[in-house]
BAMILUM-808040 format. One line per field, with one value per residue (C-alpha): x, y, z; residue in one letter; residue number from 1. Coordinates in steps of 0.25 Angstrom, whole numbers, plus 2048, in hexadecimal, padded with zeros to 3 digits. Layout:
BEGIN
xx	c(X, ...)
yy	c(Y, ...)
zz	c(Z, ...)
code	c(a, ...)
pos	c(NUM, ...)
***
This chain:
BEGIN
xx	c(908, 902, 906, 8FB, 8FA, 8EF, 8E9, 8DF, 8D3, 8CD, 8BE, 8BA, 8BE, 8CA, 8CA, 8D7, 8D6, 8E1, 8E3, 8E9, 8EF, 8F2, 8F1, 8E8, 8EC, 8E0, 8E0, 8D6, 8CC, 8C6, 8B6, 8B9, 8B5, 8BF, 8B9, 8B8, 8C5, 8C8, 8CE, 8DB, 8E7, 8F4, 901, 90C, 91B, 926, 91C, 917, 90B, 90F, 901, 8F4, 8EC, 8DD, 8D0, 8CD, 8C3, 8B9, 8C2, 8C6, 8CF, 8D7, 8DD, 8E4, 8EC, 8F4, 8EA, 8DD, 8E4, 8E8, 8F7, 8FC, 906, 90E, 90B, 909, 8FC, 8F8, 8EC, 8EB, 8DE, 8D2, 8DD, 8E6, 8F4, 8FB, 909, 90E, 91B, 91B, 917, 909, 909, 907, 8FB, 8F3, 8E6, 8E6, 8DA, 8D6, 8CE, 8C7, 8C5, 8BF, 8BA, 8C2, 8C0, 8C9, 8D2, 8DE, 8E7, 8F6, 8F8, 905, 90D, 91A, 91D, 929, 92C, 93B, 942, 951, 952, 960, 96D, 979, 982, 978, 983, 982, 991, 999, 9A7, 9AC, 9B0, 9A2, 9A3, 995, 985, 97C, 96B, 961, 953, 945, 944, 94C, 951, 954, 963, 96C, 967, 96D, 977, 96B, 964, 96E, 977, 980, 97E, 989, 987, 984, 978, 982, 982, 98F, 993, 99A, 998, 992, 998, 990, 98F, 987, 980, 97D, 981, 972, 970, 968, 95A, 95D, 95B, 968, 972, 980, 988, 996, 99D, 9A6, 9B2, 9BB, 9B8, 9BB, 9C8, 9D2, 9DD, 9D3, 9D3, 9C3, 9C6, 9D1, 9C9, 9BB, 9BE, 9B6, 9A9, 9A4, 9AC, 9AD, 9A5, 99C, 98D, 987, 978, 974, 967, 960, 955, 946, 947, 94D, 945, 943, 940, 931, 930, 930, 93A, 93E, 934, 93C, 94B, 954, 961, 96C, 974, 984, 990, 99F, 9A6, 9B5, 9BC, 9BC, 9C9, 9C8, 9C3, 9BA, 9BE, 9B6, 9BE, 9BA, 9AB, 9A5, 99D, 990, 98F, 982, 981, 97F, 972, 96B, 969, 96D, 976, 984, 987, 992, 995, 99E, 9A8, 9A2, 996, 998, 992, 983, 980, 98F, 98D, 980, 987, 996, 995, 991, 993, 999, 998, 9A4, 9A1, 9A4, 994, 98E, 982, 975, 96E, 969, 972, 96D, 976, 974, 97B, 97E, 985, 98D, 985, 983, 979, 97C, 970, 970, 964, 969, 96D, 97C, 983, 990, 99D, 9A6, 9A1, 9A7, 9A3, 9A7, 9A8, 9AA, 9B7, 9AE, 9A5, 9A8, 9A6, 99F, 9AD, 9AF, 9B9, 9B7, 9BE, 9CA, 9CD, 9CB, 9C2, 9CC, 9D9, 9E8, 9EB, 9FA, 9F8, 9EA, 9EA, 9E0, 9DB, 9D5, 9CC, 9BD, 9B9, 9BC, 9B8, 9B7, 9B3, 9A8, 9A4, 996, 995)
yy	c(C6D, C6E, C66, C5E, C55, C4C, C51, C48, C4E, C47, C49, C3B, C38, C31, C3B, C43, C50, C58, C65, C69, C79, C84, C92, C9B, CA9, CB1, CC1, CC7, CCF, CDC, CDA, CCE, CCB, CC3, CB7, CB7, CB5, CA7, C9C, C9C, CA2, CA5, C9F, CA8, CA7, CB1, CBB, CB2, CAA, C9C, C95, C96, C8E, C8B, C86, C79, C73, C73, C72, C66, C6B, C79, C7E, C8B, C8F, C99, C9C, C97, C89, C87, C86, C81, C86, C7C, C7C, C72, C70, C69, C67, C6E, C6B, C73, C7A, C78, C7E, C82, C86, C8B, C88, C98, CA2, CA8, CB5, CC2, CC9, CC0, CB9, CA9, CA2, C94, C8A, C7F, C79, C83, C8B, C96, C94, C9E, CAA, CAF, CBC, CBB, CC7, CCF, CCD, CCB, CDA, CE1, CE9, CEA, CF7, CF8, D06, D09, D05, D0A, D10, D19, D22, D21, D21, D15, D12, D07, D00, D01, CF6, CF4, CF6, CF7, CF3, CF7, CF2, CF5, CE7, CDB, CD4, CC6, CC4, CBB, CC1, CCD, CC9, CC3, CD1, CDC, CDD, CE9, CED, CF3, CFE, CF3, CED, CE1, CDB, CDC, CCD, CCC, CDA, CD8, CCE, CC2, CC2, CB7, CBA, CC8, CD5, CDA, CE2, CDC, CE1, CDA, CE7, CEC, CE3, CE7, CE2, CE2, CE4, CD9, CDE, CD3, CDC, CEA, CE7, CE9, CDF, CD2, CC9, CCB, CDA, CD7, CCC, CD2, CE1, CEB, CE9, CF7, D00, D0F, D16, D0A, D0B, D01, CFC, CF4, CEC, CE8, CDC, CDD, CCE, CCE, CCA, CD0, CC8, CC2, CC2, CD1, CD6, CE3, CEE, CEE, CEC, CF7, CFD, D07, D0E, D12, D16, D0F, D1B, D1D, D12, D17, D15, D1F, D1B, D23, D30, D36, D43, D45, D45, D52, D56, D5F, D62, D66, D71, D6F, D70, D68, D5B, D5D, D52, D50, D4F, D46, D47, D3C, D3D, D30, D27, D1E, D10, D14, D09, D0A, D19, D19, D0F, D15, D23, D2A, D36, D38, D45, D4A, D40, D35, D2F, D2C, D35, D30, D34, D30, D2E, D31, D2D, D34, D39, D2C, D29, D34, D3C, D39, D40, D3D, D45, D44, D3F, D4C, D5B, D5D, D63, D6C, D63, D5A, D4E, D42, D3A, D2C, D23, D14, D10, D05, D10, D0D, D16, D0E, D07, D00, D08, D0C, D17, D0E, D08, D04, CFA, CF7, CFB, CF8, CF2, CF4, D03, D07, D0B, D04, D0C, D04, D0E, D0B, D18, D26, D33, D41, D4D, D57, D63, D68, D77)
zz	c(698, 6A7, 6B1, 6B8, 6C4, 6C9, 6D7, 6E0, 6E4, 6F1, 6EF, 6F0, 6E3, 6DA, 6CF, 6CD, 6C8, 6BE, 6C1, 6B3, 6B5, 6AC, 6AB, 6A3, 6A0, 6A2, 69B, 6A3, 69A, 69D, 6A2, 6A6, 6B5, 6BD, 6C5, 6D5, 6DC, 6D8, 6E3, 6DD, 6E5, 6DE, 6E4, 6E6, 6E7, 6E6, 6E1, 6D5, 6D3, 6D2, 6D2, 6D6, 6E1, 6DC, 6E3, 6DB, 6E4, 6D9, 6CD, 6C6, 6BB, 6BB, 6AF, 6AD, 69F, 699, 68D, 687, 681, 691, 68E, 69B, 6A6, 6AC, 6BC, 6C8, 6D1, 6DC, 6E5, 6F1, 6F9, 6F0, 6E9, 6DC, 6DF, 6D0, 6D0, 6C2, 6BC, 6B7, 6C1, 6BE, 6B6, 6C0, 6BB, 6B2, 6B6, 6B4, 6B2, 6B8, 6AF, 6B2, 6A4, 69C, 6A7, 6AE, 6BD, 6C3, 6BE, 6C8, 6C6, 6C8, 6CF, 6CC, 6D9, 6D2, 6CE, 6C7, 6D4, 6D6, 6D1, 6CE, 6D7, 6D2, 6CC, 6D2, 6CF, 6C7, 6C1, 6B2, 6B0, 6BA, 6BB, 6B0, 6BD, 6C4, 6CE, 6D4, 6D1, 6D9, 6D5, 6DF, 6DE, 6E5, 6EA, 6ED, 6E0, 6DE, 6E0, 6D8, 6CA, 6C8, 6BE, 6B6, 6B6, 6B6, 6AA, 6A4, 695, 68D, 683, 679, 681, 684, 692, 699, 69E, 6AC, 6B1, 6BE, 6C9, 6CB, 6DA, 6E2, 6E9, 6E5, 6EC, 6F1, 6FC, 708, 702, 6F5, 6ED, 6EA, 6E2, 6E0, 6D4, 6D2, 6C5, 6C4, 6CB, 6C4, 6B7, 6BE, 6C6, 6BB, 6BF, 6BE, 6B4, 6B2, 6AF, 6A5, 69F, 69E, 6A1, 6AA, 6A9, 6A6, 69B, 69C, 692, 68F, 692, 69A, 69F, 6AB, 6AA, 6B4, 6AF, 6B2, 6B4, 6C2, 6CD, 6DA, 6E8, 6E8, 6D8, 6D4, 6CA, 6C3, 6BD, 6B0, 6AC, 6B1, 6AA, 6AE, 6A3, 6A7, 6A1, 6A7, 6AA, 6AC, 6B7, 6C5, 6CC, 6D7, 6E6, 6ED, 6F5, 700, 6FF, 6F0, 6F4, 6F5, 702, 703, 712, 718, 722, 731, 736, 72A, 725, 717, 711, 70F, 702, 6FC, 6EE, 6E7, 6DB, 6D6, 6D9, 6E4, 6E8, 6E9, 6F5, 6FD, 6FC, 706, 70E, 710, 713, 721, 729, 736, 740, 748, 752, 748, 749, 73C, 737, 734, 727, 719, 70D, 6FE, 6F3, 6E6, 6D9, 6D3, 6E0, 6E1, 6EC, 6FA, 703, 712, 719, 728, 731, 73A, 736, 734, 740, 73E, 73E, 738, 732, 72A, 71E, 71F, 712, 714, 70D, 704, 6FD, 6EE, 6E3, 6D5, 6D3, 6E0, 6E4, 6F3, 6FC, 6FF, 6F2, 6E4, 6E1, 6D3, 6D8, 6D5, 6E3, 6E1, 6DE, 6E4, 6F3, 6FC, 707, 712, 71A, 71F, 71F, 718, 71F, 71B, 722, 721, 729, 72A, 72D)
code	c(m, a, r, t, s, n, i, s, i, f, q, n, t, r, l, f, v, i, y, s, l, v, f, f, l, w, a, v, l, p, g, c, k, p, k, q, s, p, p, v, q, i, i, q, e, d, g, r, a, v, g, l, r, i, a, s, a, d, i, t, h, i, e, l, a, v, d, k, n, h, t, h, i, l, g, n, f, e, k, d, g, n, t, i, v, f, r, s, v, v, p, l, s, a, g, l, t, y, a, v, w, q, g, s, k, q, v, y, k, v, n, i, p, n, t, v, k, k, t, v, e, l, i, a, i, y, p, k, a, d, t, l, p, e, n, l, l, k, m, y, f, e, f, s, k, p, m, r, a, g, q, s, l, d, n, i, k, i, l, n, n, k, g, d, t, l, n, d, v, f, l, n, l, q, p, e, l, w, d, t, s, g, r, v, l, t, l, w, l, d, p, g, r, i, k, r, d, l, l, r, n, q, w, l, g, n, p, l, k, q, g, e, r, y, t, v, i, v, s, e, d, w, k, g, i, g, g, s, f, l, a, q, s, y, k, k, m, f, t, a, g, k, r, d, d, a, a, p, d, i, n, n, w, k, l, e, i, a, k, p, g, t, q, e, p, l, v, i, t, f, p, e, p, l, d, h, f, l, l, a, e, m, l, s, v, a, n, t, s, k, q, d, l, y, g, e, i, q, v, s, n, n, d, r, t, l, k, f, i, p, n, k, p, w, q, a, g, t, y, t, l, q, a, d, a, l, l, e, d, l, a, g, n, n, l, n, k, l, f, d, r, d, i, k, k, d, v, r, r, d, k, v, m, y, e, r, k, f, v, v, k)
pos	c(1, 2, 3, 4, 5, 6, 7, 8, 9, 10, 11, 12, 13, 14, 15, 16, 17, 18, 19, 20, 21, 22, 23, 24, 25, 26, 27, 28, 29, 30, 31, 32, 33, 34, 35, 36, 37, 38, 39, 40, 41, 42, 43, 44, 45, 46, 47, 48, 49, 50, 51, 52, 53, 54, 55, 56, 57, 58, 59, 60, 61, 62, 63, 64, 65, 66, 67, 68, 69, 70, 71, 72, 73, 74, 75, 76, 77, 78, 79, 80, 81, 82, 83, 84, 85, 86, 87, 88, 89, 90, 91, 92, 93, 94, 95, 96, 97, 98, 99, 100, 101, 102, 103, 104, 105, 106, 107, 108, 109, 110, 111, 112, 113, 114, 115, 116, 117, 118, 119, 120, 121, 122, 123, 124, 125, 126, 127, 128, 129, 130, 131, 132, 133, 134, 135, 136, 137, 138, 139, 140, 141, 142, 143, 144, 145, 146, 147, 148, 149, 150, 151, 152, 153, 154, 155, 156, 157, 158, 159, 160, 161, 162, 163, 164, 165, 166, 167, 168, 169, 170, 171, 172, 173, 174, 175, 176, 177, 178, 179, 180, 181, 182, 183, 184, 185, 186, 187, 188, 189, 190, 191, 192, 193, 194, 195, 196, 197, 198, 199, 200, 201, 202, 203, 204, 205, 206, 207, 208, 209, 210, 211, 212, 213, 214, 215, 216, 217, 218, 219, 220, 221, 222, 223, 224, 225, 226, 227, 228, 229, 230, 231, 232, 233, 234, 235, 236, 237, 238, 239, 240, 241, 242, 243, 244, 245, 246, 247, 248, 249, 250, 251, 252, 253, 254, 255, 256, 257, 258, 259, 260, 261, 262, 263, 264, 265, 266, 267, 268, 269, 270, 271, 272, 273, 274, 275, 276, 277, 278, 279, 280, 281, 282, 283, 284, 285, 286, 287, 288, 289, 290, 291, 292, 293, 294, 295, 296, 297, 298, 299, 300, 301, 302, 303, 304, 305, 306, 307, 308, 309, 310, 311, 312, 313, 314, 315, 316, 317, 318, 319, 320, 321, 322, 323, 324, 325, 326, 327, 328, 329, 330, 331, 332, 333, 334, 335, 336, 337, 338, 339, 340, 341, 342, 343, 344, 345, 346, 347, 348, 349, 350, 351, 352, 353, 354, 355, 356, 357, 358, 359, 360, 361)
***
């Protein structure tokens, strides 16, 4: 049943006019000529049509309905000068044309533009590799536009090879870990289940099991900022490989060194994939004067290759590759220590930076 309200119209009369407002869904037939632009304005909020502002100086009774039987939709309205302002309980459907009726006569017709579009895309899920360590620590989700925070665990699931949703896999952090742009989300797999000396690991086991096949699902229902949402659901399939219990070692990296006088890249190949976003932040190159070189960094080959392209040609001489000690592999092992380590046996180093010399000649 529609909500109605009495509105006093001060035109030297004591009559009260009841405006009963409902919606009529109008299918536009081929060959039908649209009416002239009606005196109807669409009320937009957060990218959605939430109501109509209708000129009513010459109207005594207005109806809008969802079908030919004038089935009512709940909404509220008020008199505002010579207009009626209607606010629907449910937002008007984008892309549809609504008809405004006065009794049995159609007086106006208004199209709700499709302002809310499925414009957000999931650019990538990191790590990209098809085989990930059993003790994988983090996953990154990069979107084309900012997403609504606080909804990740409602919209991201991991399924096992039977299609069952895994429970308690991700760490429920509040607030969530978004970058400053609101486009990159970091999700941690529960460290309490990964560290083998903790009770959660003993009770629930590791989130992933070696040799098992998994599918990450990102729901298309996840909305972005401003009312937009994903164009489709996304998925990534991977297999859990063996546990990674070795820390990255700068001396095990393969270097392909450019020739002097060129701007060819320094190519670094790693024995294993490293953390995608940390790679771009925690490696640098310094010259013989210990000054950092400016240049472009490109990460490829599923985070196993990094290219450093200098802004200026290489000069013959000795350079230093510098790696921040906090650079991690996919299991959270950094250059100083293992993520899941035995504090009684494993040696922890306390360096801030690791260095490796190379010669351009």
